[in-house]
C-alpha positions in Angstrom: 199.7 275.8 129.6 196.3 274.9 131.0 193.2 274.3 128.9 191.4 277.3 130.5 194.3 279.6 129.4 194.2 278.3 125.9 190.4 278.8 125.8 190.7 282.4 127.1 193.4 283.3 124.5 191.3 281.8 121.8 188.2 283.8 122.8 190.3 287.0 122.9 191.7 286.3 119.4 188.4 285.2 118.0 189.7 281.7 117.3 187.4 278.7 117.2 188.3 275.1 117.0 187.2 273.1 114.0 184.9 270.2 114.9 185.0 267.0 112.9 181.6 266.3 111.3 179.6 263.5 112.5 180.5 260.0 111.3 178.7 259.0 108.1 178.2 255.3 107.5 179.2 254.2 104.0 179.1 250.4 104.2 175.7 248.6 104.5 176.5 244.9 104.6 173.2 244.0 106.2 171.5 242.9 103.0 170.6 239.7 101.2 172.4 240.4 98.0 175.0 237.9 96.8 178.6 238.5 98.0 181.8 237.3 96.5 184.6 235.3 98.1 187.7 237.2 99.3 189.9 236.2 96.4 192.4 239.0 97.0 193.2 237.5 100.4 195.1 240.7 101.6 197.6 240.3 98.8 198.1 244.0 98.2 200.8 243.7 95.5 200.5 243.2 91.7 203.1 242.3 89.1 201.7 244.7 86.5 199.0 247.4 86.1 195.4 246.3 85.9 195.9 243.0 87.7 194.2 244.0 90.9 192.0 247.0 91.8 190.6 247.9 95.2 187.7 250.2 95.8 185.9 252.0 98.5 183.5 254.8 99.4 184.2 257.7 101.7 182.4 260.9 102.7 183.3 264.6 102.7 181.5 267.3 104.6 180.6 270.5 102.9 178.4 273.4 104.0 175.8 272.1 101.6 175.8 268.6 103.2 177.6 265.4 102.6 179.5 264.6 99.4 180.3 260.9 98.8 183.5 259.8 96.9 184.0 256.4 95.3 187.6 255.5 94.3 189.3 252.6 92.5 193.0 252.1 93.1 195.5 250.0 91.1 197.6 247.9 93.5 200.6 247.8 91.2 201.3 251.6 91.4 198.8 252.8 93.9 197.4 255.0 91.2 193.8 256.1 91.5 192.4 254.9 88.2 188.8 256.0 88.6 186.7 258.0 90.9 183.2 259.5 91.1 181.4 261.9 93.5 177.8 262.5 94.3 175.4 263.7 97.0 174.2 260.1 97.4 175.6 256.5 97.9 173.4 254.7 95.4 174.9 252.2 92.9 175.3 254.9 90.3 178.1 256.4 92.4 180.3 253.3 92.2 179.3 252.6 88.6 180.6 256.1 87.8 184.0 255.2 89.3 184.1 251.9 87.4 183.3 253.6 84.1 186.1 256.1 84.7 188.6 253.4 85.5 187.7 251.4 82.4 188.3 254.6 80.4 192.1 254.1 80.5 193.9 251.1 78.8 192.0 247.8 78.9 192.6 245.4 81.8 195.3 242.8 81.5 194.6 239.8 79.3 195.3 237.6 82.3 192.3 238.9 84.1 191.6 241.6 86.6 190.5 241.2 90.3 188.3 243.9 91.7 188.2 244.0 95.5 185.8 245.9 97.7 183.9 245.7 100.9 180.5 243.9 100.8 178.5 247.0 100.8 175.1 247.0 99.0 176.4 249.2 96.2 179.1 246.7 95.2 176.8 243.7 95.7 174.0 245.2 93.6 173.0 243.3 90.4 173.8 246.2 88.1 177.3 246.5 89.5 178.0 242.7 89.4 176.7 242.7 85.8 179.0 245.5 84.9 182.0 243.5 86.2 180.9 240.4 84.5 180.5 242.1 81.1 184.1 243.3 81.3 185.5 240.0 82.4 186.5 241.3 85.9 186.6 238.9 88.8 184.8 240.2 91.9 186.4 239.9 95.4 184.9 241.1 98.7 186.2 241.6 102.2 184.9 239.6 105.1 182.1 241.1 107.1 183.2 244.0 109.2 186.9 243.4 108.4 188.5 246.7 107.2 192.0 245.1 107.1 190.8 243.1 104.0 190.6 246.4 102.1 193.5 248.2 103.9 194.9 250.0 100.8 191.6 251.7 100.0 191.1 252.5 103.6 194.6 254.0 103.8 194.0 256.2 100.7 190.8 257.6 102.3 192.7 258.3 105.5 195.5 260.1 103.5 192.9 262.2 101.6 191.2 263.2 104.9 194.5 264.0 106.6 196.2 265.9 103.8 193.2 267.7 102.3 189.7 267.3 103.7 190.4 268.1 107.3 192.4 271.2 106.3 189.7 272.6 104.1 186.3 274.1 104.5 184.2 273.3 101.4 181.4 275.8 100.9 179.7 273.8 98.2 179.7 270.2 96.8 180.9 271.5 93.5 183.9 273.2 95.0 184.7 270.1 96.9 184.5 268.0 93.7 186.9 270.4 91.9 189.4 270.5 94.7 189.4 266.7 95.3 189.6 265.9 91.6 192.6 268.1 91.3 194.2 266.7 94.4 193.8 263.1 93.1 194.9 263.6 89.5 197.5 266.4 89.8 199.0 265.8 93.3 198.3 262.2 94.4 198.8 260.4 91.0 201.6 262.7 89.6 203.5 264.3 92.5 203.0 262.4 95.8 205.8 259.8 96.3 205.1 256.4 97.8 207.7 254.4 99.7 206.2 251.1 98.5 207.1 251.9 94.9 210.6 253.2 95.6 209.6 256.7 96.4 208.3 257.2 92.9 204.9 258.6 92.0 202.1 256.3 90.6 202.2 257.7 87.1 206.1 257.7 86.9 206.1 254.1 88.2 203.7 253.0 85.6 205.6 254.8 82.8 208.8 253.2 83.9 207.2 249.8 83.8 205.9 250.2 80.2 209.2 251.7 79.1 211.0 248.6 80.4 208.5 246.4 78.7 209.0 248.2 75.3 212.8 247.8 75.6 212.4 244.1 76.4 210.2 243.6 73.4 212.5 245.5 71.1 215.6 243.6 72.2 
């Protein structure tokens, strides 16, 4: 079938193709703020929860304008442990996600590595101080190397493919509600991951803690 015939049928049926919104840049690494070494080193596995977190910012188009989403993912279970959304990309956005992540059980006594790109939000003094106060070790990707933060990038791609590109958000608030529900109800509790034996992130963590309790009781 030719493109012209497809276009004619679409016109007759009143069908219009959906256009992807313009690209929105979320990483500004052209700054003079301090950056951390890449401690994670593309080791995207962890032996227990709260050993290594990865973080990133992505963007969502709504009819009110851009909505920005900051997420933090635990490498042990691939669970999204914290997220925050706003109509801006200031440091408060990523601080909100960090506060949400720290709201669940405290990080491991052996230390927690927090990995992100070297965007100005993560390199800001307020953010580095927040990590320092909680004893979290900061790690950053090399300049312009998305593979150093592949897990967070993969999550953003999954979110876009499975939800965002299939939905027209009229308002930022409706997008926040829908995305929050997708993360907490579907992604964390229902979506199975091959990396963790086709389990869900929450189930995988619960199994880990149950095994730990049995070992301690034995």
